[in-house]
Backbone as CSV, one residue per row, in Angstrom:
resi,resn,N_x,N_y,N_z,CA_x,CA_y,CA_z,C_x,C_y,C_z
1,MET,0.054,6.150,-84.971,0.655,4.950,-84.428,-0.322,4.194,-83.604
2,ASP,-0.827,3.100,-84.169,-1.825,2.340,-83.457,-1.120,1.203,-82.698
3,TYR,-1.704,0.863,-81.475,-1.152,-0.231,-80.669,-2.183,-1.282,-80.602
4,ASP,-1.832,-2.529,-80.921,-2.744,-3.613,-80.917,-2.532,-4.462,-79.664
5,PHE,-3.565,-4.436,-78.749,-3.422,-5.199,-77.497,-3.571,-6.711,-77.715
6,ARG,-4.166,-7.122,-78.869,-4.409,-8.491,-79.130,-3.144,-9.299,-79.409
7,THR,-2.135,-8.605,-79.891,-0.897,-9.290,-80.227,-0.004,-9.470,-79.029
8,GLU,-0.226,-8.678,-77.947,0.616,-8.724,-76.733,0.182,-9.879,-75.823
9,PRO,1.120,-10.515,-75.159,0.703,-11.546,-74.168,-0.002,-10.937,-72.972
10,PRO,-1.019,-11.598,-72.408,-1.732,-10.984,-71.307,-0.883,-10.797,-70.052
11,LEU,-1.255,-9.752,-69.297,-0.460,-9.494,-68.058,-0.632,-10.600,-67.064
12,TYR,-1.804,-11.177,-66.908,-2.079,-12.194,-65.953,-2.282,-13.505,-66.660
13,ASN,-1.390,-14.454,-66.415,-1.513,-15.763,-67.131,-2.401,-16.671,-66.354
14,SER,-3.457,-17.152,-67.026,-4.448,-18.047,-66.349,-4.076,-19.507,-66.576
15,SER,-2.886,-19.806,-67.001,-2.558,-21.199,-67.295,-2.316,-21.933,-65.950
16,SER,-2.355,-23.225,-66.041,-2.205,-24.078,-64.826,-0.765,-24.388,-64.546
17,SER,0.137,-23.672,-65.089,1.573,-23.856,-64.794,1.863,-23.429,-63.381
18,PRO,2.747,-24.134,-62.703,3.017,-23.772,-61.333,3.638,-22.416,-61.178
19,SER,3.315,-21.797,-60.085,3.814,-20.432,-59.828,5.368,-20.474,-59.651
20,SER,6.012,-19.410,-60.091,7.432,-19.446,-60.018,7.937,-19.045,-58.592
21,HIS,7.076,-18.496,-57.782,7.488,-18.034,-56.476,6.812,-18.875,-55.410
22,GLN,7.559,-19.212,-54.375,7.059,-20.162,-53.303,6.131,-19.407,-52.296
23,MET,6.145,-18.097,-52.276,5.318,-17.350,-51.244,3.846,-17.417,-51.568
24,TYR,3.489,-17.475,-52.869,2.048,-17.399,-53.248,1.422,-18.802,-53.248
25,PRO,0.206,-18.918,-52.847,-0.437,-20.273,-52.864,-0.776,-20.688,-54.284
26,LYS,-0.810,-21.959,-54.473,-1.190,-22.507,-55.811,-2.644,-22.527,-55.982
27,ILE,-3.163,-22.084,-57.087,-4.612,-22.082,-57.335,-4.900,-23.350,-58.135
28,ALA,-5.870,-24.061,-57.638,-6.228,-25.342,-58.256,-7.000,-25.053,-59.576
29,SER,-6.742,-25.804,-60.611,-7.408,-25.607,-61.884,-8.668,-26.396,-61.983
30,HIS,-8.914,-27.375,-61.117,-10.101,-28.213,-61.178,-11.217,-27.556,-60.432
31,GLY,-12.455,-27.745,-60.869,-13.644,-27.152,-60.256,-13.923,-27.693,-58.886
32,HIS,-13.815,-29.022,-58.701,-14.165,-29.617,-57.389,-13.126,-29.278,-56.327
33,ALA,-11.908,-29.035,-56.700,-10.899,-28.682,-55.693,-11.098,-27.211,-55.232
34,ALA,-11.701,-26.434,-56.103,-11.905,-25.011,-55.706,-13.024,-24.867,-54.728
35,ALA,-13.907,-25.859,-54.700,-15.102,-25.797,-53.815,-14.646,-25.951,-52.325
36,ARG,-13.518,-26.583,-52.083,-13.029,-26.782,-50.746,-11.837,-25.890,-50.527
37,PRO,-12.082,-24.693,-49.974,-10.866,-23.817,-49.781,-10.041,-24.372,-48.640
38,SER,-8.742,-24.144,-48.792,-7.856,-24.666,-47.775,-7.808,-23.676,-46.600
39,HIS,-7.732,-24.147,-45.413,-7.643,-23.259,-44.225,-6.232,-23.420,-43.650
40,PRO,-5.470,-22.342,-43.820,-4.062,-22.429,-43.356,-3.956,-22.575,-41.874
41,HIS,-4.904,-22.103,-41.115,-4.755,-22.182,-39.668,-5.054,-23.538,-39.105
42,HIS,-5.710,-24.444,-39.941,-5.919,-25.764,-39.511,-4.863,-26.765,-39.977
43,SER,-3.884,-26.271,-40.659,-2.871,-27.125,-41.251,-1.862,-27.517,-40.116
44,SER,-1.031,-28.426,-40.500,-0.037,-28.934,-39.517,0.878,-27.768,-39.079
45,PRO,1.437,-27.851,-37.865,2.265,-26.755,-37.378,3.488,-26.614,-38.273
46,PRO,3.935,-25.330,-38.428,5.027,-25.081,-39.321,6.325,-25.718,-38.798
47,SER,7.137,-26.102,-39.765,8.432,-26.665,-39.363,9.346,-25.562,-38.867
48,SER,10.336,-25.936,-38.100,11.232,-24.969,-37.520,12.420,-24.616,-38.459
49,SER,12.054,-24.330,-39.698,13.085,-23.987,-40.632,13.590,-22.609,-40.328
50,PRO,14.826,-22.293,-40.630,15.400,-20.978,-40.251,14.762,-19.799,-40.852
51,GLY,14.086,-19.926,-41.972,13.489,-18.755,-42.589,12.111,-18.341,-42.109
52,LEU,11.475,-19.167,-41.350,10.075,-18.863,-40.927,10.041,-18.249,-39.553
53,GLY,8.981,-17.456,-39.271,8.801,-16.903,-37.985,9.406,-15.592,-37.781
54,ILE,9.182,-14.965,-36.614,9.704,-13.665,-36.277,10.605,-13.801,-35.134
55,ARG,11.797,-13.267,-35.234,12.762,-13.261,-34.137,12.673,-11.915,-33.460
56,VAL,12.544,-11.912,-32.126,12.422,-10.720,-31.336,13.652,-10.611,-30.434
57,PHE,14.290,-9.484,-30.459,15.440,-9.256,-29.560,15.067,-8.169,-28.597
58,ILE,15.141,-8.466,-27.240,14.834,-7.500,-26.214,16.081,-6.940,-25.697
59,LYS,16.187,-5.578,-25.668,17.372,-4.951,-25.121,17.547,-5.298,-23.652
60,PRO,18.755,-5.363,-23.206,18.998,-5.751,-21.767,18.337,-4.827,-20.763
61,GLU,18.183,-3.559,-21.075,17.601,-2.657,-20.094,16.078,-2.830,-19.971
62,TYR,15.480,-3.563,-20.939,14.046,-3.780,-20.883,13.707,-5.227,-20.406
63,ARG,14.698,-6.045,-20.155,14.410,-7.406,-19.701,14.021,-7.433,-18.234
64,ILE,13.104,-8.298,-17.933,12.655,-8.445,-16.560,13.524,-9.401,-15.813
65,THR,14.080,-8.921,-14.751,14.982,-9.778,-13.948,14.140,-10.290,-12.728
66,PRO,14.455,-11.436,-12.208,13.756,-11.931,-11.032,13.981,-11.001,-9.853
67,PRO,13.005,-10.858,-8.973,13.146,-10.002,-7.838,14.247,-10.492,-6.921
68,PRO,14.917,-9.592,-6.172,15.962,-10.049,-5.223,15.404,-10.888,-4.116
69,HIS,16.148,-11.839,-3.680,15.728,-12.734,-2.586,15.740,-11.955,-1.278
70,LEU,14.568,-11.922,-0.566,14.476,-11.249,0.665,14.711,-12.197,1.850
71,LEU,15.268,-11.698,2.892,15.464,-12.484,4.090,14.083,-12.706,4.732
72,PRO,13.879,-13.827,5.418,12.645,-14.062,6.073,12.375,-13.011,7.133
73,HIS,11.096,-12.648,7.326,10.689,-11.566,8.279,11.025,-12.015,9.673
74,SER,11.747,-11.158,10.400,12.091,-11.506,11.743,11.438,-10.541,12.747
75,GLY,10.433,-11.042,13.444,9.784,-10.253,14.470,8.784,-9.245,13.981
76,ASP,8.117,-8.634,14.857,7.058,-7.638,14.508,7.673,-6.302,14.288
77,ILE,7.023,-5.547,13.447,7.445,-4.170,13.171,6.952,-3.286,14.350
78,GLN,7.867,-2.523,14.894,7.551,-1.703,16.080,6.597,-0.595,15.684
79,ARG,5.679,-0.293,16.543,4.741,0.841,16.267,5.483,2.163,16.558
80,SER,4.955,3.169,15.883,5.571,4.469,16.074,5.205,5.066,17.396
81,ASN,6.144,5.660,18.070,5.912,6.312,19.373,5.692,7.788,19.218
82,PHE,5.541,8.229,17.960,5.326,9.695,17.722,4.020,10.143,18.284
83,GLN,4.032,11.203,19.056,2.851,11.793,19.659,2.582,13.159,19.086
84,PHE,1.558,13.302,18.326,1.237,14.571,17.687,0.541,15.458,18.748
85,ASP,1.009,16.676,18.840,0.474,17.666,19.819,-0.648,18.473,19.179
86,PHE,-1.864,18.047,19.424,-3.021,18.730,18.853,-3.196,20.098,19.483
87,GLY,-2.928,20.227,20.764,-3.070,21.465,21.485,-2.158,22.586,20.859
88,LEU,-0.902,22.172,20.634,0.038,23.128,19.957,-0.448,23.523,18.578
89,GLU,-0.948,22.547,17.882,-1.453,22.827,16.512,-2.602,23.802,16.529
90,ARG,-3.535,23.678,17.492,-4.639,24.623,17.653,-4.109,26.019,17.955
91,LYS,-3.093,26.084,18.866,-2.563,27.402,19.213,-1.856,28.063,18.043
92,VAL,-1.159,27.286,17.228,-0.495,27.823,16.051,-1.520,28.373,15.065
93,LEU,-2.601,27.624,14.839,-3.627,28.027,13.935,-4.327,29.308,14.376
94,SER,-4.619,29.369,15.697,-5.311,30.523,16.227,-4.392,31.760,16.170
95,GLU,-3.087,31.515,16.390,-2.117,32.631,16.330,-1.952,33.099,14.892
96,ALA,-2.011,32.227,13.941,-1.865,32.590,12.527,-3.029,33.463,12.071
97,ASN,-4.154,33.333,12.679,-5.359,34.115,12.264,-5.341,35.513,12.837
98,LYS,-4.414,35.786,13.796,-4.363,37.134,14.358,-3.672,38.069,13.386
99,GLU,-3.906,39.403,13.604,-3.291,40.412,12.703,-1.782,40.455,12.916
100,LYS,-1.376,40.428,14.203,0.063,40.452,14.491,0.427,39.253,15.331
101,PRO,0.727,38.120,14.694,1.022,36.910,15.450,2.376,37.037,16.177
102,ASN,2.415,36.464,17.396,3.626,36.460,18.180,4.178,35.038,18.204
103,TRP,5.120,34.723,17.294,5.563,33.328,17.138,6.680,33.029,18.206
104,SER,7.251,33.966,18.854,8.330,33.730,19.759,7.865,32.949,21.025
105,LYS,6.612,33.083,21.409,6.129,32.422,22.620,6.025,30.918,22.428
106,PHE,5.891,30.436,21.211,5.777,28.964,20.988,6.970,28.233,21.306
107,GLY,8.197,28.833,21.014,9.404,28.148,21.335,9.623,27.934,22.825
108,MET,9.272,28.959,23.629,9.430,28.919,25.047,8.419,27.891,25.660
109,GLU,7.186,27.907,25.226,6.131,26.931,25.750,6.573,25.547,25.463
110,ASN,7.035,25.264,24.263,7.430,23.906,23.858,8.591,23.467,24.706
111,LEU,9.570,24.359,24.952,10.707,24.003,25.798,10.286,23.679,27.196
112,GLN,9.348,24.420,27.776,8.905,24.199,29.116,8.183,22.865,29.313
113,THR,7.383,22.502,28.313,6.663,21.228,28.431,7.659,20.079,28.306
114,LYS,8.686,20.202,27.529,9.696,19.104,27.418,10.451,18.952,28.723
115,VAL,10.729,20.071,29.367,11.422,20.000,30.656,10.592,19.367,31.687
116,MET,9.266,19.683,31.704,8.378,19.061,32.684,8.209,17.567,32.466
117,GLU,8.148,17.167,31.195,8.011,15.728,30.884,9.243,14.960,31.305
118,SER,10.443,15.546,31.131,11.645,14.813,31.472,11.801,14.744,33.009
119,ALA,11.252,15.756,33.712,11.379,15.777,35.177,10.363,14.868,35.844
120,SER,9.269,14.480,35.147,8.271,13.630,35.752,8.848,12.227,36.034
121,PRO,8.535,11.670,37.221,9.157,10.342,37.529,8.564,9.227,36.701
122,LYS,9.376,8.282,36.397,8.915,7.118,35.638,8.230,6.134,36.635
123,VAL,7.196,5.440,36.105,6.445,4.521,36.921,7.297,3.275,37.133
124,SER,7.421,2.810,38.386,8.206,1.618,38.635,7.325,0.399,38.464
125,VAL,7.912,-0.681,38.064,7.202,-1.913,37.785,7.465,-2.925,38.919
126,SER,7.666,-2.417,40.125,7.910,-3.314,41.243,6.630,-4.012,41.722
127,ASP,5.477,-3.483,41.355,4.214,-4.076,41.739,4.028,-5.386,40.992
128,PRO,3.753,-6.477,41.681,3.658,-7.824,41.035,2.454,-7.849,40.056
129,ILE,1.392,-7.154,40.388,0.242,-7.146,39.478,0.588,-6.473,38.168
130,VAL,1.284,-5.301,38.267,1.665,-4.578,37.091,2.669,-5.454,36.273
131,SER,3.610,-6.086,36.955,4.576,-6.952,36.274,3.906,-8.074,35.524
132,LYS,2.811,-8.609,36.123,2.110,-9.737,35.513,1.545,-9.298,34.197
133,TYR,0.857,-8.132,34.140,0.176,-7.677,32.940,1.210,-7.198,31.882
134,ILE,2.342,-6.691,32.331,3.417,-6.286,31.387,3.983,-7.548,30.739
135,ALA,4.127,-8.615,31.543,4.664,-9.860,31.031,3.715,-10.486,30.035
136,MET,2.448,-10.145,30.099,1.478,-10.665,29.079,1.602,-9.907,27.732
137,GLY,2.445,-8.867,27.749,2.694,-8.149,26.470,1.849,-6.858,26.374
138,LEU,1.248,-6.466,27.446,0.436,-5.217,27.388,1.363,-3.981,27.491
139,ASN,0.817,-2.867,27.087,1.569,-1.617,27.049,2.131,-1.232,28.443
140,ARG,3.427,-1.021,28.480,4.140,-0.752,29.731,3.698,0.591,30.322
141,GLU,3.295,1.566,29.497,2.862,2.834,29.998,1.434,2.797,30.533
142,ALA,0.569,1.963,29.920,-0.821,1.927,30.269,-1.147,1.008,31.427
143,VAL,-0.397,-0.023,31.639,-0.732,-1.031,32.683,-0.783,-0.415,34.071
144,PRO,0.208,0.393,34.517,0.102,0.960,35.861,-1.180,1.833,36.092
145,ILE,-1.546,2.541,35.078,-2.789,3.392,35.143,-4.036,2.437,35.229
146,ALA,-4.044,1.401,34.445,-5.168,0.485,34.465,-5.259,-0.233,35.814
147,VAL,-4.131,-0.637,36.338,-4.126,-1.337,37.690,-4.551,-0.338,38.808
148,ALA,-4.141,0.906,38.682,-4.549,1.911,39.699,-6.047,2.138,39.679
149,ASN,-6.673,2.037,38.482,-8.143,2.289,38.359,-8.991,1.050,38.588
150,TYR,-8.536,-0.087,38.099,-9.347,-1.328,38.131,-8.828,-2.389,39.015
151,GLY,-7.634,-2.287,39.609,-7.076,-3.374,40.450,-6.679,-4.495,39.540
152,ASP,-6.796,-5.737,40.073,-6.384,-6.937,39.331,-7.612,-7.509,38.626
153,ASN,-8.109,-6.802,37.641,-9.293,-7.205,36.847,-8.844,-7.692,35.517
154,PRO,-8.850,-9.036,35.220,-8.293,-9.567,33.981,-9.124,-9.149,32.768
155,THR,-10.349,-8.676,32.926,-11.140,-8.260,31.788,-10.949,-6.770,31.487
156,LYS,-11.052,-5.943,32.530,-10.996,-4.464,32.318,-9.568,-3.981,31.974
157,ILE,-8.538,-4.598,32.492,-7.217,-4.097,32.244,-6.792,-4.181,30.750
158,PRO,-7.018,-5.384,30.122,-6.666,-5.430,28.656,-7.537,-4.457,27.848
159,GLU,-8.821,-4.341,28.200,-9.679,-3.409,27.519,-9.102,-1.962,27.607
160,PHE,-8.783,-1.580,28.825,-8.270,-0.216,29.070,-6.941,-0.041,28.285
161,VAL,-6.058,-0.979,28.414,-4.750,-0.850,27.761,-4.871,-0.708,26.219
162,ASN,-5.717,-1.508,25.618,-5.884,-1.436,24.164,-6.467,-0.087,23.732
163,SER,-7.470,0.343,24.443,-8.112,1.641,24.143,-7.096,2.796,24.408
164,TYR,-6.402,2.715,25.517,-5.393,3.719,25.879,-4.346,3.799,24.772
165,THR,-3.809,2.691,24.331,-2.771,2.656,23.296,-3.286,3.310,22.025
166,LEU,-4.483,2.943,21.635,-5.059,3.456,20.441,-5.193,5.010,20.449
167,LEU,-5.747,5.516,21.582,-5.938,6.948,21.710,-4.612,7.670,21.818
168,ARG,-3.620,7.107,22.472,-2.310,7.749,22.600,-1.632,7.822,21.199
169,GLU,-1.863,6.821,20.392,-1.247,6.829,19.024,-1.915,7.936,18.164
170,MET,-3.165,8.318,18.583,-3.823,9.421,17.843,-3.291,10.772,18.287
171,GLY,-2.477,10.805,19.371,-1.817,12.016,19.755,-2.408,12.705,21.001
172,PHE,-3.353,12.122,21.651,-3.896,12.717,22.883,-3.004,12.454,24.053
173,SER,-3.030,13.355,25.029,-2.125,13.256,26.163,-2.524,12.072,27.118
174,SER,-1.569,11.604,27.868,-1.745,10.433,28.734,-2.845,10.644,29.757
175,THR,-2.783,11.785,30.448,-3.755,12.027,31.536,-5.170,12.196,30.957
176,SER,-5.321,12.897,29.880,-6.669,13.055,29.342,-7.232,11.786,28.813
177,VAL,-6.393,10.887,28.186,-6.838,9.599,27.713,-7.297,8.743,28.871
178,ALA,-6.467,8.736,29.950,-6.832,7.881,31.104,-8.142,8.369,31.738
179,GLU,-8.301,9.696,31.877,-9.547,10.248,32.443,-10.775,9.893,31.575
180,ALA,-10.641,10.077,30.294,-11.770,9.815,29.431,-12.136,8.339,29.386
181,LEU,-11.163,7.474,29.422,-11.463,6.016,29.383,-12.118,5.552,30.709
182,VAL,-11.662,6.108,31.844,-12.328,5.768,33.099,-13.726,6.334,33.133
183,MET,-13.918,7.545,32.566,-15.224,8.177,32.584,-16.234,7.408,31.714
184,TYR,-15.760,6.882,30.570,-16.640,6.201,29.618,-16.486,4.683,29.646
185,ASP,-15.940,4.088,30.728,-15.829,2.684,30.920,-15.105,1.995,29.728
186,ASN,-13.992,2.506,29.372,-13.078,1.958,28.305,-13.723,1.960,26.932
187,ASP,-14.710,2.748,26.706,-15.347,2.878,25.395,-14.524,3.886,24.546
188,THR,-13.777,3.317,23.590,-12.902,4.166,22.764,-13.659,5.231,21.980
189,ASP,-14.812,4.829,21.414,-15.552,5.727,20.546,-16.079,6.903,21.355
190,LYS,-16.628,6.631,22.540,-17.139,7.689,23.395,-15.997,8.653,23.839
191,ALA,-14.824,8.052,24.216,-13.693,8.873,24.619,-13.208,9.711,23.483
192,LEU,-13.185,9.169,22.285,-12.750,9.916,21.132,-13.709,11.031,20.781
193,SER,-14.991,10.758,20.877,-15.967,11.864,20.601,-15.876,12.961,21.683
194,HIS,-15.546,12.540,22.904,-15.299,13.503,24.007,-14.190,14.441,23.624
195,PHE,-13.067,13.860,23.113,-11.895,14.690,22.733,-12.272,15.624,21.595
196,LEU,-12.950,15.080,20.583,-13.294,15.898,19.455,-14.298,16.991,19.749
197,ASN,-15.220,16.735,20.637,-16.155,17.759,21.014,-15.498,18.827,21.888
198,ALA,-14.486,18.428,22.681,-13.774,19.358,23.518,-12.918,20.323,22.695
199,THR,-12.390,19.864,21.561,-11.550,20.714,20.709,-12.301,21.643,19.878
200,SER,-13.548,21.344,19.537,-14.331,22.236,18.684,-14.938,23.413,19.370
């Protein structure tokens, strides 16, 4: 049974008849037209017919909503008054290194220091010089100490108060901060190195 391919119509028709499907481009049959290939990206923008383009649907849980409207900022954020007790931390670490640590003594020591702090009298602000610097917005705790050491010195008192506040926020005790700042003429770096060298 022989099969003759010459009698069958060709699979690809090279005739110039228009293509039956709209999706495929038309191939020009003339030689000069073939020399200029068409560039689809330079053509006119596509019409907004319903069959063209890609429609994307975003699920509601993935949609970006505008951020909530925040109220305008009112006032400064208050600084933390938390004072870290480095001395207690050193005692705990040294006790932990012992073979038989005695943890019960730490509760009693901590209780005694709190009682002593609550019993200490608060500094009165009846002094007009102290009141003047507190009214300027300086630290209420540091101003009486600064006035006691420097008198009414408009340069030294703000320096002392700023350094004092910074070192107190690092957790050092009030008396040791005041002593170190007076000793090192309000130099925060020298006072800090004094504390760090004393602890090592």
